[in-house]
C-alpha positions in Angstrom: 15.0 36.5 5.9 18.9 37.9 6.9 20.6 37.8 3.0 24.2 39.4 4.7 24.5 36.6 7.0 28.1 35.5 6.5 28.2 31.1 5.4 29.9 28.8 8.0 33.0 28.1 6.5 34.7 24.8 7.8 32.0 24.2 10.0 29.6 22.1 8.3 30.1 19.8 5.8 28.7 20.5 2.3 27.8 17.5 0.6 24.3 17.2 1.3 21.7 16.4 -1.1 20.7 18.6 -3.5 16.4 18.7 -3.3 14.0 20.9 -2.8 12.4 20.5 1.3 10.0 17.9 2.1 10.5 16.1 -1.1 10.1 12.2 -0.1 13.6 10.7 0.3 14.6 7.1 -1.2 14.0 3.9 1.2 16.7 3.9 3.8 19.8 1.6 3.5 22.1 0.6 6.3 23.5 3.5 8.0 28.0 2.7 9.0 29.0 3.3 12.4 29.0 7.3 13.0 28.4 8.8 15.9 24.8 10.8 16.1 23.7 13.6 18.7 20.4 14.7 18.8 18.7 18.0 20.0 15.1 18.2 20.0 12.5 21.1 21.5 9.3 18.4 21.1 8.4 14.7 22.7 7.2 13.9 19.1 10.5 14.1 17.4 12.5 12.8 19.8 10.0 9.2 20.0 10.5 9.6 16.4 14.3 9.5 16.8 14.2 7.3 19.7 12.7 4.6 17.7 15.0 5.3 14.5 17.9 4.7 17.0 16.7 1.4 17.6 16.0 0.3 14.4 18.4 -2.8 12.5 19.7 -0.1 9.7 21.3 2.1 12.7 22.6 -1.2 14.7 25.4 0.3 14.0 25.4 4.0 14.3 25.8 5.0 17.9 23.3 7.6 18.9 21.6 9.5 21.3 19.3 11.8 22.0 19.2 15.3 24.2 16.1 17.9 25.1 16.7 21.5 24.5 16.9 22.1 20.7 19.7 24.4 19.2 20.7 26.1 22.4 21.4 23.2 24.1 23.9 22.0 21.9 25.2 25.2 21.5 26.0 25.1 25.0 27.1 21.4 25.1 29.7 21.5 22.5 31.2 24.9 23.7 33.4 21.8 26.2 32.9 18.9 23.7 33.8 17.7 20.6 31.3 17.2 18.2 29.9 14.0 16.7 29.4 12.8 13.2 26.3 14.1 12.7 24.5 16.5 14.7 21.3 16.6 14.3 18.2 20.1 15.8 15.3 20.7 16.1 13.7 24.4 16.1 10.7 26.1 16.3 12.5 30.0 15.6 11.8 32.2 12.9 14.3 31.6 10.0 16.4 34.9 10.9 16.7 33.5 14.5 17.3 29.8 13.1 19.9 31.1 10.7 21.7 33.1 14.0 21.5 30.4 16.1 23.0 28.2 13.0 26.1 30.4 13.0 26.7 30.3 16.3 26.6 26.8 16.4 29.7 26.5 14.3 31.7 28.5 16.0 31.9 25.5 18.3 31.8 22.7 15.6 34.8 20.6 14.2 35.2 20.4 11.0 33.6 17.6 9.0 30.5 17.6 11.3 27.5 17.3 9.3 24.0 18.9 10.3 20.6 17.9 9.5 18.2 20.6 10.9 14.3 19.6 12.2 11.9 23.2 11.3 8.6 23.6 10.6 8.7 26.1 7.6 8.7 24.9 3.8 10.4 27.2 2.8 12.3 26.7 -0.4 14.2 30.2 0.1 15.5 29.2 3.5 16.4 25.7 2.2 18.9 27.6 0.0 20.0 29.9 2.8 20.6 26.5 5.2 22.8 24.7 2.3 24.9 28.1 1.6 25.8 27.8 5.3 26.6 23.5 5.0 23.7 22.4 6.3 23.3 18.5 5.2 19.8 18.2 5.6 16.7 20.2 6.5 13.6 17.8 7.5 9.7 19.4 7.9 8.3 18.5 11.0 6.5 16.2 11.4 8.1 13.6 8.9 8.4 9.5 8.8 10.9 7.8 10.5 12.1 6.2 7.5 12.5 10.1 6.5 15.1 10.7 9.0 16.8 7.2 8.2 16.8 7.8 4.9 18.4 11.3 5.3 21.1 10.1 7.3 21.9 6.9 5.2 22.1 9.5 1.8 24.7 11.1 3.6 26.6 8.8 4.1 26.7 6.6 1.1 30.1 6.2 -0.5 29.3 8.0 -4.4 31.7 5.8 -5.5 30.0 2.6 -4.8 26.6 3.6 -4.8 24.0 2.1 -2.5 24.5 -1.1 -0.6 22.6 -3.8 -2.2 19.5 -5.8 -0.3 20.1 -9.0 1.6 17.4 -11.4 0.9 16.5 -14.3 3.5 15.0 -17.5 2.9 14.4 -19.9 5.9 12.5 -23.0 5.9 9.2 -23.3 8.2 10.8 -26.8 9.1 13.0 -28.8 7.6 12.4 -30.3 4.2 9.6 -28.0 3.5 12.0 -26.7 0.1 12.6 -23.1 1.1 16.6 -24.2 -0.5 14.3 -25.1 -3.6 12.7 -21.4 -3.5 15.8 -19.6 -2.6 17.7 -21.0 -5.4 14.9 -20.8 -8.0 14.1 -17.4 -7.1 17.8 -16.6 -7.5 18.3 -17.2 -10.7 15.1 -16.2 -12.0 16.2 -12.2 -9.9 19.3 -13.0 -12.2 17.7 -13.8 -15.7 15.0 -11.7 -15.8 16.5 -8.6 -14.4 19.4 -8.9 -15.9 20.9 -8.1 -12.5 24.0 -9.2 -10.0 23.4 -12.0 -7.3 25.2 -13.4 -4.8 23.7 -16.9 -3.5 25.3 -17.7 -0.4 24.7 -21.4 1.1 25.0 -21.1 5.2 24.1 -24.7 5.8 27.5 -25.5 5.8 27.1 -29.0 6.8 24.5 -30.3 4.3 23.5 -27.4 1.9 22.3 -28.2 -1.4 23.0 -24.9 -3.9 26.3 -26.6 -5.0 24.0 -29.8 -6.0 21.1 -27.5 -7.6 23.4 -25.5 -9.7 25.9 -28.6 -10.5 28.8 -27.1 -9.5 31.2 -28.5 -6.7 33.8 -25.7 -5.9 37.1 -26.4 -4.2 36.3 -23.5 -2.1 33.3 -21.3 -0.8 31.4 -20.1 2.6 33.5 -22.4 4.8 37.0 -20.3 3.3 34.6 -17.0 4.4 33.2 -17.7 7.1 36.6 -19.2 8.9 39.0 -16.0 7.7 37.0 -13.0 8.6 39.7 -11.0 9.0 40.8 -11.9 4.9 36.5 -10.4 3.6 36.9 -7.9 0.9 35.6 -7.4 -2.7 39.0 -9.4 -4.0 38.6 -12.6 -1.4 34.9 -12.9 -1.7 35.3 -12.8 -5.5 38.0 -15.8 -5.6 35.5 -17.6 -3.7 32.6 -17.2 -5.8 31.6 -19.7 -8.7 29.8 -18.6 -11.2 26.6 -20.2 -12.2 25.3 -18.0 -15.3 26.1 -14.3 -16.7 24.8 -12.6 -13.4 24.4 -15.0 -10.6 27.3 -16.5 -8.2 27.3 -19.1 -5.5 28.8 -19.2 -2.0 28.9 -22.5 -1.7 29.0 -24.7 1.5 31.7 -27.7 1.6 28.8 -30.0 2.6 31.5 -31.7 5.2 31.3 -32.9 8.3 34.8 -33.5 9.5 34.6 -30.5 11.7 31.6 -28.7 13.3 30.0 -25.7 12.4 29.3 -23.9 15.5 29.5 -19.6 15.2 29.1 -16.5 16.6 25.8 -14.0 16.8 27.6 -11.9 14.4 30.3 -14.2 12.6 28.5 -13.8 9.2 28.2 -10.4 9.9 31.4 -8.9 7.5 30.8 -11.4 4.7 26.8 -10.2 4.2 28.1 -6.4 3.7 31.3 -7.1 1.6 28.4 -9.0 -0.6 25.7 -6.0 -0.9 28.3 -3.5 -1.2 29.2 -5.4 -4.1 26.1 -6.6 -6.0 22.1 -4.7 -5.3 20.8 -8.8 -4.3 22.5 -11.5 -2.2 20.1 -14.6 -1.5 21.2 -15.8 2.1 20.3 -19.6 1.8 19.4 -19.7 5.5 19.5 -23.6 7.0 16.3 -24.1 9.2 18.2 -24.6 12.8 17.7 -22.1 15.7 21.0 -20.5 16.9 22.1 -17.1 17.7 23.4 -16.3 14.8 20.1 -17.4 12.7 18.3 -14.9 14.7 20.8 -12.2 14.2 20.8 -12.7 10.1 17.3 -12.8 9.6 16.3 -9.8 12.3 19.7 -7.8 10.0 18.1 -8.8 6.6 16.5 -6.4 4.1 13.9 -9.0 3.3 12.2 -12.4 5.1 10.8 -15.6 3.3 9.6 -18.0 5.1 8.9 -21.3 3.2 6.2 -23.6 4.5 3.7 -26.4 3.6 0.3 -26.7 4.5 0.3 -28.8 7.7 0.2 -27.8 11.6 3.6 -28.3 12.5 4.8 -25.6 9.9 2.0 -23.7 10.7 3.3 -23.4 14.3 6.6 -22.9 13.5 5.7 -19.7 10.5 3.5 -18.0 13.2 6.3 -18.3 15.9 8.6 -16.8 13.5 6.4 -14.6 12.3 5.8 -12.9 15.6 9.0 -12.8 16.6 10.2 -10.8 13.7 7.5 -9.2 14.2 8.7 -7.8 17.9 12.5 -7.8 16.6 11.5 -5.5 13.3 9.2 -3.2 14.5 9.6 -0.8 11.2 9.9 -3.6 8.8 6.4 -5.4 7.0 6.5 -8.4 8.3 7.9 -11.9 6.6 6.5 -13.1 3.0 5.2 -16.5 3.5 5.5 -19.2 0.2 2.9 -22.1 0.7 4.5 -25.2 -1.0 4.4 -28.3 -2.3 0.3 -27.8 -1.6 -1.5 -30.6 -3.5 0.3 -33.9 -2.4 -2.1 -36.8 -3.4 -3.3 -38.5 -0.4 -1.9 -36.1 2.2 -4.8 -34.3 4.5 -3.5 -30.7 4.4 -4.4 -26.8 5.7 -6.4 -25.3 3.2 -4.1 -22.0 2.1 -7.0 -19.8 2.8 -7.4 -21.2 6.4 -3.4 -21.1 6.7 -3.6 -17.2 5.6 -5.8 -16.7 8.4 -3.8 -18.7 10.8 -1.3 -16.0 9.9 -2.8 -13.0 8.9 -0.7 -12.7 6.2 -1.4 -13.3 2.6 0.7 -15.8 1.1 3.2 -14.8 -1.7 3.1 -17.4 -3.7 1.1 -21.0 -3.5 3.5 -23.6 -5.4 1.4 -27.1 -5.7 3.9 -30.5 -5.4 4.9 -31.9 -8.9 7.1 -34.3 -8.7 8.4 -35.5 -11.6 9.0 -32.1 -12.4 10.9 -31.1 -9.5 12.6 -34.4 -9.3 14.1 -34.4 -13.0 15.6 -30.5 -12.2 17.4 -31.8 -8.9 18.8 -35.0 -10.5 19.8 -32.7 -13.2 21.0 -30.1 -11.3 19.3 -27.6 -13.2 16.7 -25.1 -12.2 12.7 -25.0 -13.1 12.9 -22.1 -15.7 15.8 -24.1 -17.5 13.9 -27.9 -17.7 10.5 -26.6 -18.2 10.5 -22.2 -19.0 7.0 -22.6 -19.5 5.8 -24.0 -16.9 3.4 -22.2 -14.1 6.3 -22.6 -11.6 8.4 -20.7 -13.5 6.1 -17.4 -13.4 5.7 -18.3 -9.6 9.3 -17.9 -9.0 9.7 -14.8 -11.5 6.7 -13.0 -9.0 8.5 -14.3 -5.6 11.6 -12.5 -7.5 10.0 -9.3 -8.5 8.1 -8.5 -4.9 11.2 -9.6 -2.7 13.5 -7.4 -5.1 11.4 -3.9 -4.4 10.0 -4.3 -8.0 6.4 -3.8 -7.1 3.7 -6.0 -5.5 2.5 -8.4 -8.1 -1.3 -8.3 -9.1 -3.3 -11.7 -10.1 -6.4 -12.9 -11.1 -8.4 -14.2 -9.2 -7.7 -18.0 -10.1 -6.2 -20.3 -8.2 -2.7 -21.9 -7.7 -3.4 -25.0 -8.1 -5.6 -24.9 -11.0 -2.9 -26.7 -13.3 -2.8 -29.3 -10.9 -6.2 -30.1 -10.4 -7.0 -30.2 -14.1 -4.1 -32.2 -14.7 -5.8 -34.3 -12.0 -9.1 -34.1 -13.4 -7.9 -35.9 -16.4 -6.3 -38.5 -15.2 -9.7 -39.3 -13.3 -11.1 -38.7 -16.9 
């Protein structure tokens, strides 16, 4: 190890994270609009970086992957300006790597960050790299998410903290209760975890969030969508309606005096502003198929598809899942919630058969209960407000637990329909 090498003053940014090499990094968040150029030595690393470049979290970043390693980078930047972030792979010894980085620093612009990809798990080397201003050192092989997390960590605003998560809810068919699920889960996130939540009703013509929370705000989603240049934290805060101490509503106008035809990225600025201010943004997406719906679902951190146990819902749910798996190859598949299960005299597909056809276990199976849900809807209340001890309240809590990243729910092997079936048996008796 060359102990006498001089640090790369004012060449590499010195605000990389303090951590030991090979330590697991937190899950990545969205990466801002930056330019990234990578110089790889091995096809395996090149493939990982190419896959990362196509991930939804890096949609704003401009990424180019070259071969040739650190030598190619030194040659390239002798006649070209450096980007926001340079990624270099090296198979050199520690002494050669440090010497090459000294040379690379001479052709780097001030403020450029550097990530080094190497094969030596050496704490002393890591210290030497950070002393020279290297922002991050990843040991090959590394996972795609390790790389994206390293980049997102470098560009997080320390004053605002990490971005929140967007949680999109959509129904496999109209009338299957996706909005009811979205609204009740929003309420449980705010109540159970004492965490701020924004519920955005994206069905501008027929949205029901205002009714469900007994609110009639004078402004909301419409003003946000049709004034994209004004969207910032202050403007958004003026449009929100407080439903509880922790739950705020961006209500739909539910008016038909105009049509609502949007471009693909119409909601991007709104969602980005919302997620920068609160941990959870619930998107109540209407059951339509447009470019903006497809784009919103593809970009969401979590997707929950609500379906009823019939053939039409099964077909639509499968189509949605197949498309989203293709559009989001690095994400887990959408979650499935089976709703309105056990409607009297209605032929239904069994939950286990529904799950087998989709190859996804339902996140929750919610029984049909007309009295309870009808009372809640007519009173403008959530299920937990009408009956805090109801089985449905715990089901919405379980959904909230999983989609907010607080762990998978471990359930006893008992049918979620048990309470309903017991009541039916009691009536027959």
